[in-house]
All heavy atoms as an XYZ file, in Angstrom:
697
protein
N      34.835    110.208     62.586
C      35.957    111.068     62.911
C      36.402    110.808     64.349
O      35.574    110.745     65.250
C      35.567    112.540     62.760
C      35.312    112.946     61.346
S      36.833    112.745     60.451
C      36.504    113.581     58.988
N      37.681    110.658     64.530
C      38.200    110.433     65.880
C      39.098    111.596     66.272
O      39.688    112.259     65.418
C      38.973    109.123     65.945
O      40.106    109.197     65.121
N      39.179    111.820     67.547
C      40.009    112.896     68.078
C      41.203    112.268     68.799
O      41.012    111.568     69.795
C      39.192    113.752     69.047
C      39.987    114.912     69.615
O      40.972    115.335     68.970
O      39.620    115.392     70.696
N      42.435    112.490     68.314
C      43.592    111.874     68.971
C      43.839    112.410     70.377
O      44.510    111.770     71.172
C      44.759    112.201     68.043
C      44.319    113.367     67.246
C      42.826    113.272     67.149
N      43.288    113.563     70.698
C      43.477    114.146     72.026
C      42.524    113.547     73.067
O      42.679    113.796     74.263
C      43.308    115.662     71.971
C      44.273    116.315     71.030
N      45.636    116.351     71.262
C      44.078    116.920     69.842
C      46.231    116.972     70.261
N      45.300    117.326     69.377
N      41.537    112.763     72.606
C      40.597    112.166     73.551
C      41.090    110.823     74.091
O      40.445    110.243     74.956
C      39.236    111.981     72.875
O      39.346    111.027     71.836
N      42.242    110.334     73.625
C      42.785    109.061     74.099
C      43.436    109.293     75.458
O      44.227    110.213     75.625
C      43.827    108.509     73.097
C      44.430    107.220     73.605
C      43.200    108.315     71.738
N      43.108    108.469     76.468
C      43.710    108.655     77.791
C      45.224    108.448     77.767
O      45.756    107.713     76.934
C      43.050    107.571     78.648
C      41.884    107.097     77.883
C      42.132    107.394     76.451
N      45.921    109.086     78.687
C      47.378    109.038     78.704
C      47.925    107.636     78.963
O      48.968    107.276     78.442
C      47.928    110.005     79.756
C      47.838    111.479     79.399
C      48.371    112.338     80.536
C      48.628    111.765     78.136
N      47.258    106.824     79.736
C      47.751    105.485     80.021
C      47.676    104.545     78.829
O      48.336    103.522     78.781
N      46.887    104.905     77.823
C      46.698    104.057     76.649
C      47.690    104.423     75.545
O      48.120    103.564     74.785
C      45.247    104.190     76.141
C      45.027    103.414     74.865
C      44.278    103.748     77.211
N      48.064    105.685     75.464
C      48.982    106.141     74.427
C      50.373    105.565     74.651
O      50.841    105.449     75.778
C      49.104    107.668     74.446
C      47.907    108.391     73.946
C      48.185    109.882     73.943
C      46.985    110.672     73.533
N      47.227    112.105     73.538
N      51.025    105.199     73.552
C      52.416    104.752     73.641
C      53.323    105.973     73.648
O      53.086    106.949     72.931
C      52.762    103.852     72.450
C      52.049    102.509     72.400
C      52.406    101.782     71.113
C      52.415    101.663     73.592
N      54.366    105.906     74.440
C      55.322    107.010     74.484
C      56.260    106.917     73.282
O      56.330    105.889     72.604
C      56.144    106.966     75.779
O      56.923    105.765     75.786
C      55.254    107.014     77.004
N      56.977    107.999     73.028
C      57.952    108.001     71.939
C      59.023    106.946     72.167
O      59.482    106.301     71.219
C      58.601    109.382     71.813
C      57.628    110.436     71.325
O      56.588    110.061     70.747
O      57.919    111.628     71.516
N      59.412    106.755     73.410
C      60.413    105.750     73.759
C      59.935    104.351     73.383
O      60.670    103.564     72.782
C      60.704    105.846     75.262
C      61.811    104.942     75.707
O      62.446    104.267     74.914
N      62.052    104.915     76.996
N      58.686    104.015     73.735
C      58.132    102.694     73.417
C      57.995    102.494     71.914
O      58.313    101.422     71.389
C      56.768    102.525     74.091
C      56.833    102.438     75.595
C      55.463    102.532     76.245
O      54.551    103.150     75.664
O      55.323    101.981     77.343
N      57.542    103.518     71.213
C      57.390    103.418     69.771
C      58.745    103.232     69.086
O      58.878    102.408     68.172
C      56.698    104.669     69.224
C      55.219    104.790     69.511
C      54.699    106.153     69.080
C      54.453    103.695     68.820
N      59.752    103.989     69.515
C      61.073    103.899     68.897
C      61.697    102.532     69.127
O      62.275    101.938     68.208
C      61.979    104.996     69.455
N      61.584    101.991     70.329
C      62.172    100.688     70.613
C      61.433     99.563     69.897
O      62.059     98.591     69.462
C      62.228    100.441     72.119
C      63.411    101.135     72.742
O      64.539    100.732     72.536
N      63.151    102.204     73.480
N      60.119     99.667     69.742
C      59.399     98.628     68.996
C      59.728     98.710     67.506
O      59.848     97.675     66.844
C      57.898     98.731     69.224
O      57.400     99.935     68.709
N      59.920     99.912     66.979
C      60.321    100.061     65.582
C      61.722     99.499     65.360
O      61.974     98.821     64.360
C      60.260    101.529     65.164
C      60.648    101.841     63.728
C      59.700    101.150     62.762
C      60.654    103.332     63.493
N      62.623     99.746     66.317
C      63.979     99.205     66.216
C      63.956     97.683     66.211
O      64.663     97.034     65.435
C      64.840     99.712     67.362
C      66.290     99.214     67.319
C      67.091     99.748     68.478
C      66.663     99.185     69.783
N      67.379     98.057     70.296
N      63.106     97.105     67.030
C      62.986     95.642     67.098
C      62.457     95.086     65.780
O      62.966     94.080     65.274
C      62.062     95.261     68.246
C      61.861     93.782     68.406
C      60.919     93.484     69.549
C      60.635     92.003     69.645
N      59.637     91.703     70.667
N      61.451     95.724     65.203
C      60.871     95.239     63.958
C      61.844     95.368     62.791
O      61.932     94.466     61.946
C      59.574     95.974     63.651
C      58.468     95.594     64.598
C      57.188     96.299     64.285
C      56.200     96.021     65.373
N      54.972     95.459     64.938
N      62.609     96.456     62.749
C      63.594     96.611     61.677
C      64.725     95.598     61.854
O      65.228     95.044     60.872
C      64.127     98.061     61.619
C      65.270     98.191     60.642
C      63.009     99.015     61.235
N      65.109     95.333     63.083
C      66.137     94.317     63.332
C      65.659     92.942     62.883
O      66.440     92.159     62.313
C      66.498     94.276     64.808
O      67.024     95.506     65.228
N      64.402     92.627     63.118
C      63.850     91.354     62.656
C      63.789     91.313     61.130
O      64.052     90.274     60.512
C      62.464     91.132     63.246
C      62.488     90.815     64.720
S      60.879     90.766     65.537
C      59.864     89.884     64.407
N      63.490     92.442     60.495
C      63.456     92.498     59.032
C      64.856     92.289     58.449
O      65.003     91.644     57.404
C      62.883     93.840     58.570
N      65.880     92.814     59.135
C      67.259     92.602     58.692
C      67.605     91.120     58.734
O      68.198     90.569     57.800
C      68.233     93.436     59.549
C      68.120     94.909     59.175
C      69.667     92.956     59.392
C      68.905     95.829     60.067
N      67.216     90.456     59.796
C      67.462     89.019     59.917
C      66.741     88.244     58.814
O      67.320     87.357     58.184
C      67.005     88.519     61.288
O      67.662     89.265     62.298
C      67.305     87.047     61.474
N      65.495     88.600     58.552
C      64.723     87.907     57.519
C      65.288     88.162     56.123
O      65.321     87.249     55.290
C      63.253     88.323     57.574
C      62.562     87.829     58.819
O      63.000     86.867     59.434
N      61.493     88.494     59.202
N      65.729     89.385     55.853
C      66.315     89.691     54.543
C      67.610     88.921     54.323
O      67.847     88.390     53.231
C      66.592     91.196     54.416
S      65.143     92.200     54.130
N      68.453     88.863     55.336
C      69.714     88.145     55.170
C      69.474     86.646     55.019
O      70.161     85.972     54.240
C      70.649     88.426     56.348
O      70.078     87.973     57.554
N      68.488     86.119     55.722
C      68.161     84.699     55.580
C      67.625     84.408     54.188
O      68.011     83.417     53.556
C      67.137     84.296     56.635
C      66.787     82.833     56.619
C      65.775     82.471     57.689
O      65.464     83.312     58.539
O      65.288     81.330     57.645
N      66.752     85.267     53.677
C      66.195     85.064     52.339
C      67.267     85.208     51.269
O      67.275     84.464     50.288
C      65.066     86.054     52.096
N      68.193     86.151     51.454
C      69.265     86.324     50.475
C      70.194     85.118     50.446
O      70.668     84.709     49.385
C      70.056     87.590     50.786
N      70.444     84.525     51.592
C      71.348     83.374     51.634
C      70.684     82.101     51.134
O      71.360     81.212     50.623
C      71.870     83.170     53.056
O      70.828     82.761     53.903
N      69.369     81.991     51.247
C      68.680     80.778     50.827
C      68.176     80.829     49.388
O      67.719     79.822     48.861
C      67.501     80.503     51.758
C      67.916     80.105     53.145
C      66.720     79.846     54.047
O      65.585     80.033     53.646
N      66.998     79.416     55.268
N      68.273     81.994     48.765
C      67.770     82.133     47.407
C      68.679     81.406     46.418
O      69.907     81.485     46.496
C      67.686     83.615     47.044
O      67.268     83.754     45.718
N      68.076     80.699     45.478
C      68.841     79.966     44.474
C      69.219     80.850     43.297
O      70.292     80.681     42.716
C      68.038     78.760     43.980
C      67.715     77.702     45.031
C      66.861     76.605     44.435
C      68.988     77.131     45.618
N      68.364     81.781     42.959
C      68.643     82.671     41.830
C      69.450     83.865     42.313
O      69.166     84.458     43.352
C      67.340     83.151     41.201
C      66.580     82.037     40.523
C      65.284     82.491     39.935
N      65.358     83.775     39.269
C      64.295     84.411     38.791
N      63.098     83.878     38.910
N      64.428     85.574     38.209
N      70.447     84.239     41.544
C      71.322     85.343     41.957
C      70.620     86.690     41.865
O      70.903     87.588     42.662
C      72.595     85.358     41.118
O      72.276     85.513     39.753
N      69.691     86.871     40.919
C      68.998     88.155     40.820
C      68.054     88.366     42.007
O      67.924     89.471     42.523
C      68.249     88.280     39.497
C      67.233     87.165     39.273
O      67.370     86.109     39.923
O      66.313     87.360     38.450
N      67.421     87.307     42.460
C      66.551     87.414     43.634
C      67.393     87.645     44.886
O      67.039     88.448     45.755
C      65.672     86.153     43.780
C      64.863     86.200     45.055
C      64.764     86.004     42.571
N      68.519     86.972     44.959
C      69.426     87.173     46.090
C      69.936     88.607     46.129
O      70.056     89.208     47.201
C      70.585     86.185     45.986
O      71.392     86.254     47.117
N      70.225     89.176     44.959
C      70.673     90.573     44.890
C      69.564     91.522     45.332
O      69.820     92.514     46.012
C      71.119     90.900     43.469
C      71.653     92.296     43.227
C      72.909     92.538     44.073
C      71.952     92.504     41.764
N      68.321     91.197     44.983
C      67.187     92.011     45.411
C      67.081     92.020     46.939
O      66.902     93.074     47.552
C      65.902     91.453     44.798
C      64.656     92.215     45.154
S      63.159     91.489     44.467
C      63.027     89.994     45.426
N      67.220     90.853     47.579
C      67.165     90.775     49.038
C      68.350     91.506     49.659
O      68.215     92.128     50.721
C      67.127     89.325     49.504
C      65.773     88.711     49.362
C      65.398     87.753     48.484
C      64.606     89.041     50.114
N      64.069     87.466     48.645
C      63.559     88.227     49.640
C      64.339     89.935     51.144
C      62.272     88.289     50.154
C      63.060     89.995     51.663
C      62.042     89.184     51.174
N      69.506     91.456     49.007
C      70.673     92.171     49.520
C      70.449     93.679     49.478
O      70.898     94.403     50.375
C      71.909     91.785     48.722
N      69.764     94.160     48.462
C      69.453     95.592     48.391
C      68.474     95.988     49.497
O      68.624     97.052     50.111
C      68.884     95.939     47.023
C      69.909     95.881     45.911
C      69.299     96.095     44.543
O      68.069     96.349     44.452
O      70.043     95.996     43.559
N      67.479     95.129     49.749
C      66.570     95.393     50.864
C      67.331     95.425     52.182
O      67.079     96.277     53.043
C      65.478     94.325     50.948
C      64.511     94.316     49.802
C      63.878     93.142     49.449
C      64.218     95.455     49.084
C      62.966     93.114     48.403
C      63.326     95.445     48.031
C      62.697     94.264     47.691
N      68.257     94.504     52.326
C      69.073     94.425     53.540
C      69.882     95.703     53.726
O      69.953     96.248     54.828
C      69.990     93.204     53.460
C      70.950     92.968     54.608
C      70.192     92.697     55.899
C      71.864     91.804     54.284
N      70.470     96.195     52.648
C      71.255     97.426     52.721
C      70.379     98.614     53.132
O      70.793     99.440     53.954
C      71.916     97.703     51.389
C      72.769     98.948     51.371
C      73.347     99.233     50.007
O      73.007     98.580     49.029
N      74.228    100.208     49.938
N      69.184     98.698     52.591
C      68.277     99.790     52.956
C      67.895     99.730     54.425
O      67.865    100.755     55.113
C      67.020     99.741     52.095
C      67.230    100.091     50.649
C      65.977     99.913     49.822
O      64.888     99.689     50.404
O      66.088     99.987     48.596
N      67.609     98.523     54.918
C      67.235     98.370     56.324
C      68.399     98.718     57.248
O      68.205     99.376     58.280
C      66.768     96.934     56.596
C      65.369     96.662     56.151
N      65.080     96.204     54.897
C      64.194     96.784     56.801
C      63.771     96.055     54.793
N      63.210     96.402     55.938
N      69.600     98.293     56.890
C      70.766     98.588     57.734
C      71.040    100.077     57.757
O      71.323    100.649     58.820
C      71.988     97.786     57.261
C      71.791     96.308     57.581
C      73.265     98.292     57.903
C      72.862     95.403     57.024
N      70.952    100.736     56.608
C      71.162    102.185     56.554
C      70.146    102.912     57.421
O      70.491    103.822     58.184
C      71.064    102.678     55.102
O      72.011    101.970     54.310
C      71.338    104.167     55.017
N      68.871    102.500     57.316
C      67.829    103.120     58.139
C      68.099    102.893     59.621
O      67.988    103.816     60.428
C      66.452    102.576     57.771
C      65.369    103.030     58.697
C      64.869    104.318     58.611
C      64.874    102.193     59.679
C      63.886    104.761     59.473
C      63.885    102.621     60.546
C      63.392    103.909     60.438
N      68.456    101.653     59.979
C      68.648    101.338     61.392
C      69.827    102.099     61.985
O      69.765    102.538     63.134
C      68.824     99.836     61.587
C      68.765     99.342     63.028
C      67.403     99.643     63.630
C      69.056     97.867     63.110
N      70.895    102.283     61.215
C      72.049    103.025     61.737
C      71.713    104.491     61.989
O      72.094    105.050     63.018
C      73.230    102.908     60.783
C      73.903    101.538     60.736
C      74.977    101.517     59.657
C      74.493    101.195     62.084
N      70.990    105.108     61.076
C      70.619    106.511     61.294
C      69.590    106.625     62.418
O      69.632    107.563     63.215
C      70.056    107.130     60.013
O      68.968    106.341     59.541
C      71.124    107.220     58.941
N      68.675    105.656     62.494
C      67.663    105.664     63.549
C      68.294    105.432     64.922
O      67.874    106.030     65.914
C      66.609    104.605     63.245
C      65.408    104.653     64.140
C      64.592    105.771     64.174
C      65.081    103.579     64.942
C      63.487    105.817     64.984
C      63.975    103.615     65.754
C      63.174    104.733     65.773
N      69.311    104.585     64.967
C      69.988    104.309     66.235
C      70.694    105.561     66.761
O      70.654    105.844     67.961
C      70.992    103.176     66.044
C      71.638    102.714     67.315
C      72.562    101.544     67.036
C      73.304    101.117     68.263
N      74.223    100.016     67.990
N      71.326    106.327     65.871
C      71.976    107.560     66.328
C      70.941    108.570     66.805
O      71.169    109.293     67.777
C      72.845    108.148     65.226
O      72.061    108.550     64.136
N      69.772    108.609     66.160
C      68.694    109.492     66.612
C      68.181    109.057     67.978
O      67.946    109.892     68.862
C      67.551    109.484     65.600
C      66.304    110.256     65.997
C      66.579    111.744     65.982
C      65.159    109.917     65.082
N      68.025    107.738     68.173
C      67.560    107.230     69.462
C      68.557    107.538     70.567
O      68.175    107.873     71.682
C      67.329    105.721     69.380
C      66.117    105.329     68.590
S      65.912    103.548     68.459
C      65.616    103.125     70.161
N      69.844    107.418     70.270
C      70.877    107.720     71.268
C      70.844    109.204     71.630
O      70.954    109.576     72.798
C      72.248    107.332     70.725
C      73.343    107.485     71.761
C      74.686    107.012     71.233
N      74.676    105.565     71.091
C      75.075    104.895     70.021
N      75.539    105.551     68.977
N      75.034    103.589     69.985
N      70.641    110.061     70.622
C      70.600    111.507     70.861
C      69.399    111.899     71.713
O      69.503    112.755     72.600
C      70.561    112.246     69.519
C      70.636    113.751     69.642
C      70.693    114.410     68.286
C      69.296    114.562     67.760
N      69.209    115.375     66.525
N      68.255    111.250     71.493
C      67.041    111.582     72.232
C      66.927    110.855     73.567
O      66.016    111.126     74.344
C      65.815    111.236     71.383
C      65.762    111.970     70.058
C      64.844    113.145     70.125
N      64.883    113.927     68.918
C      63.915    114.001     68.036
N      62.810    113.313     68.219
N      64.029    114.752     66.980
N      67.811    109.887     73.817
C      67.762    109.148     75.070
C      66.760    108.009     75.075
O      66.323    107.568     76.132
N      66.394    107.515     73.902
C      65.411    106.451     73.795
C      66.035    105.071     73.718
O      65.317    104.076     73.764
C      64.553    106.637     72.552
C      63.705    107.856     72.530
C      63.281    108.577     73.604
C      63.185    108.506     71.383
N      62.519    109.632     73.190
C      62.449    109.620     71.827
C      63.269    108.281     70.025
C      61.799    110.475     70.958
C      62.622    109.123     69.161
C      61.890    110.208     69.632
N      67.324    104.972     73.567
C      67.982    103.685     73.375
C      68.056    102.939     74.699
O      68.622    103.430     75.672
C      69.387    103.890     72.802
C      70.103    102.649     72.313
C      69.335    102.027     71.163
C      71.499    102.994     71.867
N      67.470    101.751     74.739
C      67.495    100.925     75.944
C      68.711    100.003     75.873
O      68.852     99.229     74.936
C      66.233    100.083     76.067
C      65.008    100.880     76.406
C      63.834     99.953     76.628
C      62.603    100.738     76.980
N      61.441     99.867     77.144
N      69.555    100.082     76.861
C      70.740     99.248     76.919
C      70.496     98.172     77.971
O      70.139     98.488     79.106
C      71.987    100.088     77.275
C      73.219     99.222     77.344
C      72.173    101.204     76.267
N      70.680     96.900     77.614
C      70.433     95.849     78.604
C      71.480     95.895     79.710
O      72.593     96.395     79.513
C      70.537     94.560     77.791
C      71.333     94.912     76.601
C      71.075     96.367     76.328
N      71.148     95.363     80.881
C      72.125     95.359     81.971
C      73.308     94.454     81.622
O      73.167     93.518     80.832
C      71.341     94.806     83.161
C      70.191     94.085     82.567
C      69.881     94.753     81.264
N      74.474     94.731     82.185
C      75.640     93.899     81.874
C      75.453     92.477     82.391
O      74.810     92.251     83.415
C      76.786     94.601     82.577
C      76.150     95.429     83.635
C      74.789     95.801     83.127
N      76.034     91.540     81.678
C      75.917     90.135     82.044
C      77.145     89.722     82.843
O      78.281     89.921     82.403
C      75.794     89.274     80.788
C      75.814     87.792     81.079
C      74.759     87.186     81.749
C      76.885     87.010     80.693
C      74.773     85.834     82.018
C      76.908     85.650     80.953
C      75.849     85.068     81.615
O      75.863     83.737     81.885
N      76.928     89.177     84.015
C      78.007     88.667     84.863
C      77.761     87.182     85.082
O      76.856     86.810     85.839
C      78.045     89.395     86.212
C      78.252     90.869     86.091
N      79.428     91.424     85.659
C      77.413     91.908     86.320
C      79.313     92.735     85.646
N      78.095     93.061     86.033
N      78.524     86.301     84.419
C      78.283     84.871     84.588
C      78.567     84.413     86.008
O      79.394     84.992     86.719
C      79.237     84.217     83.595
C      80.169     85.272     83.143
C      79.592     86.602     83.509
N      77.866     83.379     86.405
C      78.048     82.830     87.749
C      79.450     82.248     87.880
O      79.998     81.675     86.950
C      77.010     81.759     88.013
N      80.055     82.437     89.047
C      81.383     81.904     89.302
C      82.506     82.839     88.939
O      83.670     82.552     89.183
N      82.183     83.953     88.311
C      83.209     84.933     87.959
C      83.545     85.765     89.185
O      82.650     86.170     89.916
C      82.683     85.855     86.845
C      83.758     86.409     85.938
C      83.898     85.446     84.757
C      83.380     87.756     85.433
N      84.822     86.010     89.468
C      85.144     86.823     90.648
C      84.635     88.248     90.490
O      84.776     88.856     89.437
C      86.668     86.791     90.708
C      87.133     86.259     89.416
C      85.998     85.559     88.754
N      84.018     88.744     91.528
C      83.459     90.097     91.515
C      84.527     91.079     91.987
O      85.331     90.775     92.869
C      82.241     90.178     92.434
C      81.101     89.264     92.016
C      80.484     89.677     90.693
O      80.374     90.859     90.405
N      80.111     88.697     89.899
N      84.510     92.270     91.418
C      85.443     93.315     91.837
C      85.041     93.827     93.221
O      83.852     94.005     93.520
C      85.438     94.464     90.835
N      86.019     94.038     94.079
C      85.725     94.532     95.428
C      85.441     96.027     95.362
O      86.029     96.763     94.599
C      86.914     94.265     96.343
C      87.123     92.781     96.570
C      88.245     92.525     97.571
O      88.465     93.399     98.436
O      88.875     91.479     97.458
N      84.526     96.459     96.233
C      84.131     97.869     96.230
C      84.895     98.656     97.250
O      85.370     98.283     98.190
C      82.636     97.991     96.517
C      81.841     97.367     95.399
C      80.363     97.477     95.714
C      79.562     96.797     94.634
N      78.163     96.817     94.860
């Protein structure tokens, strides 16, 4: 028997870390499902992968709105290519 309250705070993952890792894994599953659906020779197998893809996309869209509401969504910094004129402050 283990006690979840005996785990030190530095070892536990935060809700933010768990949500972002789940988002990453579902995004990778979406990529894999679409690749499998496009490479499948049989149409029934391709349709099966398309249904999996639809389920993953539906889950990810609802999960993304939940992450945005809770403040867990990590947005990457904006990309400014080299040589582009910068706006004056």
